[in-house]
C-alpha positions in Angstrom: -1.9 -24.3 93.1 1.8 -23.7 92.5 4.1 -24.3 89.6 4.5 -27.7 87.9 3.4 -31.3 88.9 1.2 -33.0 91.4 0.9 -35.4 94.5 -0.9 -37.9 96.7 -4.6 -37.8 97.6 -7.2 -39.5 99.9 -11.0 -39.6 99.4 -14.1 -40.7 101.5 -17.5 -41.3 99.9 -21.1 -41.5 101.2 -24.5 -41.8 99.7 -27.6 -43.5 98.5 -29.5 -46.8 98.0 -28.4 -50.4 97.4 -30.7 -53.1 96.0 -31.2 -56.5 97.7 -31.2 -57.3 101.4 -27.9 -58.0 103.0 -25.8 -56.7 100.1 -22.2 -56.5 101.2 -20.1 -53.4 100.6 -19.1 -53.3 97.0 -15.4 -54.0 96.4 -13.1 -51.4 94.8 -10.3 -52.4 92.4 -7.1 -50.6 93.4 -4.4 -49.9 90.7 -0.9 -48.5 90.8 -0.1 -46.8 94.1 -3.7 -46.8 95.4 -4.1 -48.8 98.6 -6.9 -49.2 101.2 -6.4 -47.6 104.6 -7.0 -50.2 107.3 -10.2 -50.2 109.3 -11.6 -47.2 107.3 -13.6 -46.6 104.2 -10.7 -44.6 102.8 -8.1 -45.2 100.2 -4.6 -43.7 99.7 -4.3 -42.7 96.1 -0.7 -41.5 96.3 1.9 -41.3 98.9 4.0 -38.1 99.5 6.5 -39.3 96.9 7.4 -38.3 93.4 6.0 -39.9 90.2 3.2 -41.8 91.9 0.0 -42.8 90.1 -3.0 -44.6 91.6 -6.6 -45.4 90.8 -9.6 -47.0 92.5 -12.6 -48.2 90.5 -16.0 -49.3 91.8 -16.6 -53.0 91.1 -20.0 -52.3 89.3 -20.8 -49.9 86.5 -23.1 -46.9 87.1 -26.1 -46.3 84.9 -25.4 -43.0 83.1 -28.8 -42.9 81.5 -30.3 -42.5 85.1 -29.8 -39.9 87.8 -27.2 -40.5 90.5 -25.9 -38.6 93.5 -22.4 -39.2 94.9 -21.0 -37.8 98.2 -17.5 -38.4 99.4 -14.5 -36.7 101.1 -11.1 -35.9 99.6 -7.9 -35.0 101.3 -5.2 -33.4 99.2 -2.3 -33.5 101.7 -0.7 -30.7 103.6 2.0 -29.5 101.3 1.1 -26.2 99.6 4.0 -24.7 97.7 5.6 -28.0 96.7 2.4 -30.1 96.7 0.9 -31.8 93.7 -0.8 -32.9 91.5 -4.4 -33.6 92.4 -7.2 -36.1 91.8 -10.0 -36.7 89.2 -13.4 -38.3 89.5 -13.7 -40.4 86.3 -16.5 -42.1 84.4 -15.0 -44.2 81.6 -15.4 -47.4 79.4 -11.8 -48.7 79.6 -12.7 -51.1 82.4 -12.1 -51.3 86.2 -8.4 -52.1 85.8 -7.4 -49.0 83.9 -4.6 -46.7 84.7 -3.7 -43.3 83.1 -0.7 -41.0 83.1 1.4 -39.7 86.0 2.2 -36.1 86.8 -0.1 -33.4 85.5 -2.3 -36.0 83.8 -3.5 -36.9 87.3 -4.0 -40.5 86.2 -6.9 -39.4 84.0 -5.1 -38.2 80.8 -5.7 -40.6 77.9 -9.1 -42.1 78.8 -11.4 -41.8 75.8 -14.4 -41.8 75.9 -14.7 -40.4 79.4 -15.9 -37.6 81.6 -13.6 -36.3 84.4 -14.1 -33.9 87.2 -10.6 -32.7 88.2 -9.5 -31.3 91.5 -6.2 -29.7 90.5 -3.6 -28.6 93.1 -0.7 -27.6 90.8 -0.4 -24.8 88.3 0.8 -26.2 84.9 1.4 -23.4 82.4 1.2 -25.8 79.4 -2.3 -26.9 80.6 -3.4 -23.3 81.0 -4.1 -23.8 84.8 -5.1 -20.8 86.9 -3.0 -19.8 89.9 -5.4 -21.3 92.4 -6.5 -24.9 93.3 -9.5 -25.5 91.1 -12.2 -27.7 89.9 -13.1 -28.3 86.2 -14.9 -30.8 84.0 -13.2 -32.4 81.0 -14.0 -35.2 78.5 -12.0 -37.8 76.7 -8.8 -37.7 78.9 -8.1 -34.0 78.2 -6.7 -31.8 81.1 -5.9 -28.7 79.1 -8.2 -25.7 79.8 -7.8 -24.5 76.2 -8.5 -27.9 74.5 -11.7 -29.0 72.9 -12.3 -31.4 75.7 -12.5 -28.6 78.2 -16.2 -28.5 79.2 -16.2 -25.9 82.0 -13.9 -23.1 83.0 -11.8 -23.7 86.1 -13.6 -22.8 89.3 -11.7 -22.0 92.6 -12.4 -25.1 94.8 -12.9 -22.9 97.9 -14.6 -19.6 97.3 -12.6 -17.9 100.0 -9.2 -19.7 99.8 -7.0 -20.5 96.8 -5.5 -23.5 98.7 -7.0 -26.9 99.4 -3.7 -28.7 100.3 -4.5 -28.0 104.0 -4.5 -31.5 105.4 -8.3 -31.4 105.9 -11.0 -33.7 104.6 -13.1 -31.8 102.1 -16.7 -32.9 101.5 -17.5 -33.3 97.8 -20.8 -34.1 96.2 -21.5 -34.8 92.5 -25.0 -35.0 91.2 -26.3 -36.0 87.8 -29.9 -35.3 86.8 -30.6 -37.5 83.8 -34.0 -35.9 83.1 -32.6 -32.3 83.0 -29.1 -33.3 81.7 -27.4 -31.3 84.4 -24.1 -32.2 86.2 -23.4 -30.4 89.4 -20.3 -30.4 91.6 -20.3 -29.2 95.3 -17.2 -28.6 97.4 -17.6 -28.2 101.1 -21.3 -27.6 100.7 -21.0 -24.9 98.0 -21.9 -25.5 94.3 -18.8 -24.8 92.2 -19.8 -26.4 88.8 -23.1 -26.5 86.9 -22.8 -28.2 83.5 -25.6 -28.9 80.9 -24.7 -32.2 79.1 -26.2 -35.5 78.1 -23.6 -38.0 79.4 -25.0 -41.0 77.5 -25.5 -39.3 74.1 -22.8 -36.6 74.1 -19.9 -38.5 75.6 -20.5 -42.2 75.5 -22.3 -42.6 72.1 -25.6 -43.8 73.6 -24.1 -46.3 76.1 -26.3 -46.8 79.2 -23.6 -47.6 81.8 -19.9 -47.1 82.4 -17.2 -47.7 85.0 -16.4 -45.0 87.6 -13.8 -44.2 90.2 -10.9 -41.9 91.1 -7.4 -41.3 89.8 -4.6 -39.3 91.2 -0.9 -38.7 90.5 2.3 -36.9 91.5 5.3 -35.8 89.5 8.3 -33.8 90.6 6.2 -32.5 93.5 3.9 -34.6 95.6 1.4 -34.9 98.4 -0.4 -37.6 100.4 -3.8 -37.8 98.7 -6.7 -39.9 99.9 -10.4 -40.4 99.1 -13.1 -42.0 101.4 -15.7 -44.2 99.8 -18.6 -46.0 101.4 -21.1 -48.7 100.3 -23.7 -46.0 100.0 -21.6 -44.0 97.6 -24.1 -44.3 94.7 -27.3 -42.5 95.8 -30.0 -43.2 93.3 -33.6 -41.9 93.2 -35.0 -45.0 91.5 -34.5 -48.7 92.1 -35.9 -51.5 90.1 -36.4 -54.9 91.7 -37.9 -58.1 90.6 -41.3 -59.0 92.1 -40.6 -60.9 95.4 -37.2 -59.4 96.0 -36.1 -57.0 98.7 -34.2 -53.8 98.5 -32.0 -52.1 101.1 -32.6 -48.3 101.2 -29.5 -46.5 102.3 -29.8 -42.8 103.1 -26.8 -40.4 102.9 -24.8 -40.0 106.0 -26.5 -37.7 108.5 -24.6 -35.3 110.7 -26.6 -36.5 113.7 -27.4 -40.0 112.4 -31.1 -39.5 112.8 -33.5 -40.6 110.0 -37.3 -40.7 109.4 -38.7 -42.8 106.6 -42.2 -43.0 105.2 -44.4 -45.0 104.6 -43.2 -46.7 107.8 -45.4 -49.8 107.5 -43.5 -51.0 104.4 -40.0 -50.8 106.0 -38.2 -53.0 108.4 -37.0 -50.1 110.6 -38.3 -46.7 109.6 -35.8 -44.9 111.9 -32.6 -46.5 110.7 -30.3 -45.3 108.0 -30.8 -48.4 105.9 -34.2 -50.1 106.3 -35.2 -53.0 104.1 -38.3 -52.8 101.9 -40.2 -55.5 99.9 -43.0 -53.7 98.1 -45.4 -55.6 95.9 -45.9 -52.7 93.5 -44.3 -49.5 92.7 -43.7 -47.4 95.8 -42.2 -44.0 96.6 -40.2 -43.8 99.9 -39.2 -40.5 101.6 -36.4 -40.0 104.1 -35.7 -36.9 106.2 -32.4 -36.1 107.9 -29.8 -33.4 108.4 -27.0 -33.6 105.8 -23.3 -32.9 106.3 -23.9 -29.3 105.6 -26.4 -29.3 108.6 -29.3 -28.7 106.2 -32.6 -30.4 106.8 -33.0 -32.6 103.8 -35.7 -34.9 102.4 -34.8 -37.4 99.7 -37.2 -39.5 97.7 -36.6 -43.0 96.4 -38.9 -44.8 94.0 -38.8 -48.5 94.0 -40.2 -50.0 90.8 -41.4 -53.5 91.0 -41.3 -55.6 87.9 -42.9 -59.0 87.2 -40.2 -61.4 86.1 -40.3 -61.7 82.3 -40.0 -64.8 80.2 -37.0 -64.9 77.9 -36.8 -67.4 75.0 -34.2 -67.9 72.3 -36.1 -70.7 70.7 -35.0 -74.3 69.7 -31.5 -75.1 68.7 -30.6 -74.1 65.2 -28.9 -75.9 62.4 -28.3 -73.4 59.5 -26.3 -74.2 56.4 -22.8 -72.8 56.0 -23.9 -70.5 53.2 -25.8 -68.5 55.8 -23.3 -65.6 56.1 -24.8 -64.3 59.4 -27.4 -66.0 61.5 -29.5 -63.4 63.5 -30.4 -64.5 67.0 -33.4 -62.7 68.3 -35.0 -63.3 71.7 -38.7 -63.3 72.6 -39.4 -61.3 75.8 -42.8 -61.7 77.5 -44.1 -59.2 78.5 -42.2 -56.7 76.4 -40.1 -54.3 78.5 -38.4 -51.2 77.1 -35.6 -50.6 79.7 -33.5 -53.8 79.3 -29.8 -54.4 79.5 -28.6 -57.2 77.2 -25.4 -59.3 77.5 -24.6 -62.1 75.1 -21.7 -64.5 75.6 -20.1 -63.2 72.4 -19.9 -59.7 73.9 -22.8 -58.1 72.1 -24.9 -55.6 74.2 -27.8 -55.3 71.8 -31.2 -57.1 71.8 -30.1 -59.2 68.8 -26.8 -60.5 67.6 -25.5 -62.1 64.4 -23.3 -65.2 64.6 -21.1 -67.0 62.0 -19.7 -69.9 64.0 -21.1 -73.0 65.6 -21.5 -72.9 69.4 -23.7 -72.3 72.4 -24.9 -68.7 72.7 -26.3 -67.4 76.0 -28.2 -64.2 76.5 -28.6 -62.7 80.0 -30.9 -59.7 80.5 -31.6 -57.3 83.3 -35.1 -56.1 82.8 -35.8 -53.4 85.4 -34.3 -55.5 88.2 -35.2 -58.9 86.9 -32.4 -61.0 85.6 -32.9 -64.1 83.5 -31.1 -65.9 80.8 -31.5 -68.5 78.0 -29.2 -70.2 75.6 -29.4 -71.7 72.1 -27.0 -74.0 70.3 -26.1 -73.1 66.8 -24.6 -75.8 64.5 -23.6 -74.7 61.0 -24.1 -77.6 58.6 -21.8 -78.3 55.6 -22.9 -77.6 52.1 -22.7 -80.1 49.1 -19.4 -79.5 47.4 -20.2 -79.3 43.7 -18.0 -77.5 41.1 -19.4 -74.5 39.3 -20.7 -75.1 35.7 -17.7 -75.1 33.5 -19.4 -74.1 30.2 -21.3 -70.8 29.6 -23.8 -72.8 27.5 -24.3 -76.2 25.9 -25.2 -76.6 22.2 -27.7 -79.0 20.7 -26.3 -80.6 17.6 -27.5 -83.8 16.0 -28.0 -85.4 19.4 -29.3 -84.5 22.9 -26.8 -82.9 25.3 -25.6 -84.5 28.5 -25.8 -82.2 31.5 -23.5 -83.4 34.2 -22.8 -81.3 37.5 -19.9 -83.6 38.4 -21.6 -84.4 41.8 -20.0 -87.4 43.5 -22.2 -88.4 46.5 -24.8 -91.0 45.9 -26.6 -90.0 49.1 -27.5 -86.6 47.8 -30.9 -85.7 46.4 -31.2 -84.2 43.0 -34.1 -82.2 41.5 -34.0 -80.8 37.9 -36.1 -78.0 36.7 -38.2 -77.9 34.6 -38.0 -81.7 33.9 -38.5 -82.7 37.5 -36.0 -85.6 37.0 -34.2 -86.9 40.1 -31.0 -88.4 38.5 -27.5 -86.8 38.9 -27.3 -86.2 35.1 -29.9 -85.8 32.3 -30.0 -85.6 28.5 -31.4 -82.3 27.3 -33.0 -82.4 23.9 -34.6 -79.0 23.9 -33.2 -75.5 24.3 -33.6 -73.6 27.6 -32.2 -73.2 31.1 -32.0 -76.3 33.2 -31.5 -75.9 37.0 -30.4 -78.6 39.4 -30.9 -78.4 43.1 -28.6 -80.7 45.1 -29.4 -81.4 48.8 -27.2 -83.3 51.2 -28.2 -85.3 54.3 -28.4 -82.0 56.3 -30.9 -80.6 53.9 -28.4 -78.0 52.8 -28.6 -77.3 49.1 -26.7 -75.7 46.2 -28.1 -74.9 42.7 -26.3 -75.2 39.4 -27.7 -73.9 36.1 -27.1 -75.1 32.6 -28.0 -73.1 29.5 -28.8 -75.2 26.4 -28.9 -73.5 23.0 -29.9 -74.8 19.5 -28.6 -71.7 17.7 -24.9 -72.3 18.3 -22.7 -72.0 15.2 -21.3 -75.3 14.2 -17.8 -76.3 15.1 -15.7 -76.8 12.0 -12.2 -78.4 11.5 -10.3 -77.5 8.3 -6.8 -79.0 7.9 -3.9 -76.6 7.2 -1.8 -79.3 5.3 -2.2 -82.7 3.6 0.0 -85.0 1.6 -1.7 -87.0 -1.1 1.2 -89.6 -1.5 -0.9 -92.8 -1.0 0.9 -93.6 2.3 -2.5 -93.9 4.1 -1.9 -90.9 6.3 -3.4 -87.5 5.7 -3.9 -88.3 2.0 -6.9 -86.0 1.5 -8.1 -82.5 2.3 -11.2 -83.4 4.5 -13.6 -81.1 6.4 -15.0 -82.2 9.7 -17.9 -80.6 11.6 -19.7 -81.0 14.9 -23.0 -81.7 13.1 -24.4 -82.3 9.6 -23.9 -79.4 7.2 -24.9 -78.4 3.7 -21.6 -77.2 2.1 -20.2 -75.7 -1.0 -16.4 -76.0 -1.1 -14.2 -74.3 -3.7 -10.3 -74.7 -4.0 -8.3 -72.3 -6.1 -4.8 -72.4 -7.5 -2.4 -69.6 -7.0 -3.6 -68.1 -10.3 -7.3 -68.2 -9.1 -8.3 -71.2 -11.1 -10.8 -73.5 -9.5 -9.1 -76.9 -9.1 -11.7 -78.6 -7.0 -15.4 -78.1 -6.1 -17.6 -80.2 -3.8 -21.1 -79.9 -2.3 -20.7 -82.8 0.0 -18.5 -83.1 3.1 -18.2 -86.9 2.3 -16.1 -86.1 -0.8 -12.6 -85.0 0.3 -10.1 -83.6 -2.2 -7.4 -86.0 -3.1 -5.1 -83.5 -4.8 -6.2 -84.2 -8.4 -7.4 -81.8 -11.0 -9.0 -83.3 -14.1 -7.4 -86.6 -13.2 -3.9 -85.1 -12.9 -1.9 -84.4 -9.7 -1.5 -80.7 -8.9 1.9 -79.5 -7.9 3.1 -78.9 -4.3 2.2 -75.5 -2.9 -0.5 -73.4 -1.2 -4.1 -73.5 -2.3 -6.9 -71.1 -1.3 -10.2 -72.7 -0.2 -13.6 -71.0 0.2 -16.5 -72.7 2.1 -20.1 -71.8 2.2 -22.1 -73.8 4.7 -25.4 -74.1 6.7 -26.7 -76.4 9.4 -29.0 -79.0 8.0 -31.2 -79.0 11.1 -31.8 -75.3 10.7 -32.8 -74.8 7.0 -33.9 -71.3 7.8 -30.8 -70.6 9.9 -27.8 -68.4 9.0 -25.4 -69.2 6.1 -21.7 -69.1 7.1 -18.7 -68.3 4.9 -15.2 -69.2 5.6 -11.9 -68.8 3.7 -8.4 -70.1 4.2 -5.3 -71.8 2.8 -4.0 -75.3 2.8 -0.5 -76.5 2.0 -0.3 -79.5 -0.3 2.9 -81.6 0.1 3.9 -84.6 -2.0 
């Protein structure tokens, strides 16, 4: 409690069950001012100095979709009036090298998503702290008791004393019941917090596991703060091992170090704290002891035995580059529901989509059985062929050449509907012609050509001519893309017809009734029809031509 800021803390932890025989004590990552205390299971989070910040993180993640039970001890230092700031038990996804904010943030502020159980020893008015040392649960790096991230009201840490900065080690227990969605916090054997919440769904968006550890900080006031953690810190009620493997069962620390396990015949030492078991099928083990609150306690531990599954990603794959995303999907035999997936590209799902060549490995943990497989993906290049340049091609008097401008003689060509295999073809009938082009990697592209026989004819009409017998541009001559039936009329400026022709092979030479017409503009009018389409449309066109002598 007190006025403004916070200090150093120490913590000690005890609990549960660890899989695999001979498993060494899990390492903790220390950050900031946090340091291990020699020859103990304890860590100094902050010294009794201003503006300290420390954190320790367990090397392995905890499964938040399963129940767990943590027991540890915390020491908040011996300064009361000028001691600060406190410590936080944290579950987060930022990693086991993360570090939060100093002072009243207690090293926790800023972690999102996260869940934090704060043990606050300083009264901060702007955080709406009560005037006693308290415990509360927050989410997403929030430490303000009026903020949306405030999940429980502050509870006095000791029911009969507002101060926990007494230099003593205080026993703390945090239990999570994944079946009932209940989080409980005990302080010196008394339940202080009871929270209904689904950690995986409500806080971590469905994630099954997260990092966990402790943070602490000081500001303008300080304290020596420590926490004691042991290899049995994570007490679980269920273990999953692969068939043929062993598991070390570690009971919580007993006040008198006396334990009784059953069934005795399946354990290496049924009277020790940590016997080894190697069951061949699912087995429930019971252990009886007196806990640190001197209560006779019986814990149950279920060991689930799983036959090792077969994981196959299949043969190496050689998709074509046009495949935007290639889905990699493993085959797991037998099918197992509770599986953790880890791909080398960072995906955590059962399938993953890839867009680049490379070797992709999937490692799974299927109820204690770990196996992996890899597949090589090689994206093959596509034939480089330009897009069709024309919206359609027109049949005139001759067949139309369809040319995709493909340049590689090693490619394979298939035309539809003609079934020709040449790079180009002559189309003599209207319709849509498709060409599939495959390269040596069997990657293909398709180009389509539309051929029409109802295209209007292309017509060229000169805008000027000079009938001066110099051999250049001496006549007014029409030109067309195909044979036409025509009727051409040319008028003087007064509307008199000076020339008429029904044949494109008879150009006007600038004469009228054998006499030259004067220089000037003449209006022409043309009616024409395609000879190949006698029932087709009749076109009309009108314009002017300049005659120069």
